[in-house]
C-alpha positions in Angstrom: -112.2 114.5 225.0 -114.9 112.8 223.2 -116.9 113.7 220.5 -120.1 115.8 221.5 -123.1 114.1 219.8 -126.5 116.3 218.8 -129.2 114.9 216.8 -132.3 116.0 215.0 -135.3 114.1 214.2 -134.9 110.9 212.1 -137.4 110.4 208.9 -137.7 107.1 207.5 -137.9 106.1 203.4 -141.0 104.3 202.4 -140.2 100.6 201.7 -136.7 100.7 203.4 -135.3 99.7 206.8 -132.6 102.1 206.1 -133.2 105.5 208.3 -132.3 108.8 207.0 -131.6 111.3 209.3 -129.9 114.5 210.0 -128.0 113.6 213.0 -124.8 115.2 213.2 -121.5 115.0 215.1 -120.1 118.5 216.6 -116.4 118.1 216.4 -114.0 121.0 217.4 -117.2 123.3 217.3 -117.7 122.4 213.7 -120.6 120.4 212.4 -120.2 117.1 210.6 -123.3 115.5 209.2 -123.9 111.5 209.0 -123.1 111.9 205.2 -119.7 113.1 205.8 -118.7 110.3 208.1 -116.7 108.7 205.5 -114.4 111.7 205.1 -114.3 111.8 209.0 -112.9 108.4 208.7 -110.6 109.1 205.8 -109.0 111.7 208.0 -108.4 109.3 210.9 -106.6 106.9 208.2 -104.8 109.8 207.0 -103.6 110.5 210.8 -102.7 107.0 211.2 -100.5 106.7 208.1 -98.7 110.1 209.5 -98.3 108.2 213.1 -97.0 105.4 211.3 -94.3 107.2 209.6 -93.4 109.2 212.8 -92.9 106.0 214.5 -90.5 104.6 211.9 -88.7 107.9 211.5 -88.4 108.2 215.6 -87.3 104.6 216.8 -85.9 106.2 219.9 -89.0 108.5 220.7 -91.6 107.9 223.1 -95.2 107.6 222.0 -96.1 110.5 224.1 -93.3 112.7 222.5 -94.8 111.7 218.7 -98.2 112.7 219.8 -97.1 116.1 220.7 -95.1 116.3 217.4 -98.3 115.3 215.4 -100.6 118.0 217.3 -100.3 120.2 214.4 -101.6 117.4 212.0 -104.3 116.6 214.1 -105.6 120.2 214.5 -105.2 120.3 210.6 -107.4 117.4 210.2 -110.1 118.7 212.7 -109.7 115.5 214.9 -110.7 114.8 218.7 -108.6 113.2 221.0 -110.9 110.4 220.7 -110.2 110.0 217.0 -106.6 110.2 217.5 -106.9 107.4 220.2 -108.8 105.1 217.6 -106.2 105.9 215.1 -103.3 104.8 217.7 -105.4 101.8 218.6 -106.1 100.6 214.8 -102.3 101.2 214.1 -101.1 99.1 217.2 -103.4 96.1 215.8 -101.7 96.4 212.2 -98.3 96.3 213.9 -99.3 93.2 215.8 -100.7 91.5 212.6 -97.2 92.1 211.2 -95.3 90.3 213.9 -94.1 93.7 215.5 -92.5 93.6 218.8 -94.9 93.0 221.4 -93.5 95.2 223.9 -93.8 98.3 221.4 -97.3 97.3 220.3 -98.3 97.3 224.1 -96.9 100.8 224.3 -98.9 102.2 221.5 -102.1 100.9 223.2 -101.1 102.5 226.2 -100.7 105.6 224.7 -104.0 105.5 223.0 -105.7 104.8 226.8 -103.3 107.8 227.7 -105.0 110.1 225.1 -108.6 109.1 225.8 -109.1 106.7 228.7 -112.6 105.8 226.9 -111.3 103.8 224.1 -112.5 100.2 225.1 -110.9 98.6 222.1 -107.5 99.7 223.4 -108.3 97.8 226.6 -109.2 95.0 224.8 -106.3 94.6 222.7 -104.2 94.8 225.9 -106.1 92.2 227.7 -105.6 89.9 224.8 -101.8 90.3 224.9 -101.7 89.8 228.3 -103.4 86.8 228.2 -101.1 85.5 225.5 -98.2 86.4 227.5 -99.8 84.4 230.4 -100.7 87.3 232.7 -104.3 85.8 233.2 -105.0 88.4 236.2 -104.1 91.6 234.6 -105.7 90.6 231.4 -109.0 90.3 233.2 -108.7 93.7 234.4 -108.1 95.1 231.0 -111.2 93.3 229.9 -113.4 94.3 232.9 -112.5 97.8 232.1 -113.4 97.4 228.3 -116.9 96.0 229.7 -117.5 99.0 232.2 -116.9 101.4 228.7 -119.5 99.4 226.8 -121.8 99.6 229.8 -121.2 103.6 229.8 -121.7 103.8 226.1 -125.1 101.8 226.4 -123.5 99.0 224.3 -125.2 96.4 226.4 -125.0 93.5 224.0 -121.1 94.0 223.9 -120.7 94.2 227.7 -122.7 91.1 228.1 -120.3 89.0 225.7 -117.1 90.5 227.4 -118.8 89.5 230.8 -119.4 85.8 229.3 -115.8 85.9 228.4 -114.3 87.0 231.8 -116.5 84.5 233.5 -114.9 81.8 231.3 -111.5 83.1 231.7 -111.9 82.7 235.8 -113.1 78.9 235.1 -110.6 77.8 232.4 -107.4 77.9 231.2 -108.3 76.9 227.8 -108.8 80.6 226.4 -108.6 79.7 222.7 -111.2 77.2 222.4 -113.8 79.5 223.4 -112.7 83.1 221.9 -113.2 82.3 218.3 -116.9 81.8 218.9 -117.0 84.7 221.0 -115.0 87.1 218.8 -117.1 86.1 215.7 -120.2 87.1 217.2 -118.9 90.3 219.1 -117.7 91.5 215.7 -120.9 90.7 214.1 -122.4 93.1 216.3 -120.1 95.9 216.2 -119.5 96.1 212.4 -122.9 96.2 211.4 -124.9 99.5 212.1 -128.2 99.2 213.5 -131.1 99.8 210.9 -134.8 100.3 211.6 -138.1 101.6 210.0 -139.4 102.8 213.3 -138.8 106.1 214.9 -136.4 105.8 217.8 -135.7 108.2 220.8 -132.7 110.3 221.3 -130.7 107.6 223.4 -131.0 105.1 220.9 -129.7 107.5 218.1 -126.8 108.3 220.2 -126.0 104.9 221.0 -126.3 104.5 216.8 -123.8 107.4 216.4 -121.5 105.7 219.2 -121.5 102.6 217.2 -120.7 104.8 214.1 -117.5 105.9 215.4 -116.6 102.5 217.2 -117.0 100.9 213.9 -113.7 102.3 213.0 -112.0 100.9 216.4 -113.4 97.7 216.1 -112.7 96.9 212.5 -109.0 96.9 213.4 -108.9 95.7 217.0 -111.8 93.4 217.9 -110.5 90.6 215.7 -107.1 90.9 217.5 -108.3 88.1 220.0 -109.0 85.6 217.3 -105.7 86.2 215.5 -103.6 86.4 218.7 -103.2 82.6 218.5 -102.3 82.8 214.8 -99.3 80.4 214.0 -95.7 82.1 214.1 -93.5 80.4 211.4 -89.8 80.0 212.3 -87.4 79.5 209.3 -84.3 77.9 209.7 -81.5 78.4 207.2 -78.9 75.9 207.9 -75.8 75.6 205.8 -72.3 74.0 206.1 -70.1 74.3 203.1 -67.9 71.5 202.0 -64.7 73.3 202.6 -65.7 74.4 206.1 -65.3 72.5 209.5 -68.4 70.2 210.1 -70.9 71.6 212.8 -73.7 69.7 214.6 -76.5 71.5 212.7 -78.7 68.5 212.6 -78.5 68.4 216.3 -79.3 71.9 216.8 -82.3 71.6 214.7 -83.6 68.6 216.2 -83.4 70.0 219.7 -85.3 73.1 218.6 -87.7 71.0 217.0 -88.5 68.9 220.3 -88.5 71.6 222.3 -90.7 73.8 220.5 -92.9 71.5 218.7 -93.3 68.8 220.9 -93.0 70.0 224.8 -93.9 73.7 224.4 -97.0 74.8 226.0 -98.0 77.1 223.1 -96.8 74.7 220.5 -99.9 75.2 218.4 -98.9 78.7 217.8 -95.4 77.7 215.9 -94.2 76.0 212.8 -90.9 75.3 211.8 -89.6 75.4 208.2 -86.2 74.2 207.1 -83.8 75.2 204.3 -80.6 72.9 204.0 -77.4 73.9 202.1 -78.6 77.6 201.6 -77.3 79.3 198.7 -77.8 83.0 198.0 -80.6 82.9 196.0 -82.4 80.5 198.7 -82.6 83.2 200.9 -84.9 85.6 199.5 -86.7 82.5 197.9 -87.4 81.1 201.3 -88.6 84.5 202.6 -91.0 84.9 199.8 -92.4 81.7 199.9 -92.4 80.8 203.9 -93.2 84.3 205.0 -91.6 84.0 208.5 -91.9 85.9 211.3 -88.5 84.5 212.7 -85.6 83.7 210.8 -82.9 81.4 212.4 -79.5 81.3 210.5 -77.3 78.4 211.7 -73.7 78.0 210.4 -70.2 79.7 209.9 -69.7 83.5 210.2 -66.5 85.4 209.1 -67.1 88.9 210.8 -66.7 91.5 207.9 -66.3 89.0 205.5 -69.8 87.9 205.8 -71.8 84.8 206.7 -70.8 81.6 204.9 -73.5 80.4 202.3 -72.8 77.8 199.5 -72.5 78.4 195.8 -73.6 76.0 193.1 -71.1 73.5 193.7 -71.4 73.6 197.6 -68.2 75.6 198.2 -67.9 78.8 200.3 -69.8 81.9 199.1 -69.7 84.7 201.7 -72.5 87.4 202.0 -71.6 90.7 203.4 -73.8 92.6 206.0 -75.1 95.2 203.9 -76.2 92.7 201.0 -78.1 90.7 203.8 -79.3 93.9 205.4 -80.7 94.8 202.0 -82.8 91.4 201.6 -84.3 92.0 205.2 -85.3 95.6 204.7 -87.6 94.4 201.8 -89.1 92.0 204.3 -89.3 94.2 207.4 -93.4 94.2 207.4 -93.1 90.6 207.9 -89.9 89.5 210.0 -90.0 90.2 213.7 -86.8 88.4 214.8 -83.5 87.3 213.3 -81.2 84.9 214.9 -77.4 84.6 213.6 -76.3 81.5 215.5 -72.7 81.8 213.7 -69.2 83.1 214.7 -68.6 86.7 214.6 -72.0 87.5 213.1 -72.5 90.5 215.3 -71.6 92.5 212.1 -74.3 91.4 210.2 -76.6 91.9 213.0 -75.9 95.5 213.3 -76.6 96.2 209.9 -80.1 94.2 209.5 -81.4 95.5 212.8 -81.8 98.9 211.1 -84.8 97.1 209.7 -85.8 94.5 211.8 -87.3 94.8 215.4 -85.1 92.1 217.2 -81.7 90.7 216.0 -79.4 88.2 217.8 -75.5 88.1 216.7 -72.3 86.7 218.1 -69.5 89.0 219.2 -66.9 86.4 218.7 -66.6 82.8 218.1 -69.2 80.5 219.5 -68.6 76.8 219.9 -71.1 74.0 218.8 -72.3 73.1 222.2 -73.1 76.8 223.2 -74.8 77.6 220.1 -77.1 74.9 220.5 -77.7 75.3 224.3 -78.5 79.2 223.2 -80.7 78.1 220.6 -82.7 75.5 222.7 -83.2 77.9 225.6 -84.2 80.5 223.3 -87.0 78.8 221.5 -88.2 76.9 224.8 -89.0 80.5 226.2 -90.7 81.6 222.7 -92.9 78.4 222.9 -93.8 79.2 226.4 -95.1 82.6 225.3 -92.4 84.7 226.6 -91.0 87.7 224.4 -88.0 87.9 222.5 -86.0 89.6 225.3 -86.9 87.3 228.0 -86.1 84.4 225.4 -82.6 85.9 224.8 -81.9 86.0 228.4 -82.9 82.6 229.0 -80.8 81.4 226.0 -77.7 83.0 227.5 -78.3 81.5 230.8 -78.6 78.1 229.3 -75.1 78.4 228.0 -74.1 79.2 231.5 -76.0 76.3 233.2 -74.3 74.1 230.8 -71.0 75.2 232.4 -69.8 76.7 229.1 -67.9 80.2 229.5 -69.5 81.8 226.5 -72.9 83.3 228.0 -71.6 86.5 227.1 -71.1 86.1 223.4 -74.6 86.3 222.1 -75.9 89.8 221.6 -79.3 91.1 221.3 -79.7 94.0 219.2 -83.0 96.0 219.2 -84.1 98.3 216.3 -83.3 101.9 217.4 -81.5 100.7 220.5 -79.0 98.0 222.1 -79.2 95.7 224.8 
């Protein structure tokens, strides 16, 4: 359901290239003049805020269910389904920028398309995520759909740029060497509104109005491709207090580094920051300074007693589950995944996952060798562009391939559910 566009004749202001017009959008049988356009945009932003709240409060709810729950808000704001789809697309982009779970971001973009199948930016965003995941064929299909929608809306320049991108993808596997130039150009086309002092016909005016509504969409989604290659930071917190059994933490970190930063296909998308001999305050300081998307704890755990950090003298200082969860709650908008590679750390994982999309903990004691095999398999998969769920499965299988009977020890928890 798209907005219906009607127009009166434009007039020009002498000495100015700015066009003044009585063009208006007819939305739900009401009239919205161009000078009221900012108010309409603010209503879309208001709906978007309500949508984000609903998703946070209903982690088990489907986007389709949430859409119907917010129907009264949509009607009260006087928004068309097209505008609601723009809000979904904008939120999906925001969440991806925050390092949110790709599967959930994809579901938001897919819901935008279900609401209004004409939202080209949702197809564009899906295409970039699919390409990032290595699904070139499906990525190109989504971009082809976006191009067709541009053509349908009379946005020829944008359609031509999408065509150039698709042709390039057919020829090359080096997507990111081209995309920054492409996207900076197309963003400039979409964010700027056409200005002219010459009279323009009805079709051109309709194109102008299309651009105005689409600016909301593109402002949030057409930098998606350029940012999809942004670096993801992994913070490794390693600690082996003086009075605890020695662990092979150096080997674990070395092997993660070698697999992720030296041989990984997408190694340019990751960086590793290390913090050793971690004290309690070092945890939140590192989160503040590094702003990681993934946090990896390597050390000892003692179940309900807590994870073993150090005090000022290097002795054991246990930190319980609720204390850790409280810290991660404050960084929930930045951290996507937490890996607790320590014995009996499932207790802490269950508390942290209330705030963080993915958390991995151990449901019993885990040996040094198994812990290292899991970590290497997990980060090798991430380095190949695989999602967290796949990386977890590969980590477990890596333990099994090494002939160690501990492949059922790691447990993946997902916010709102478990797997």
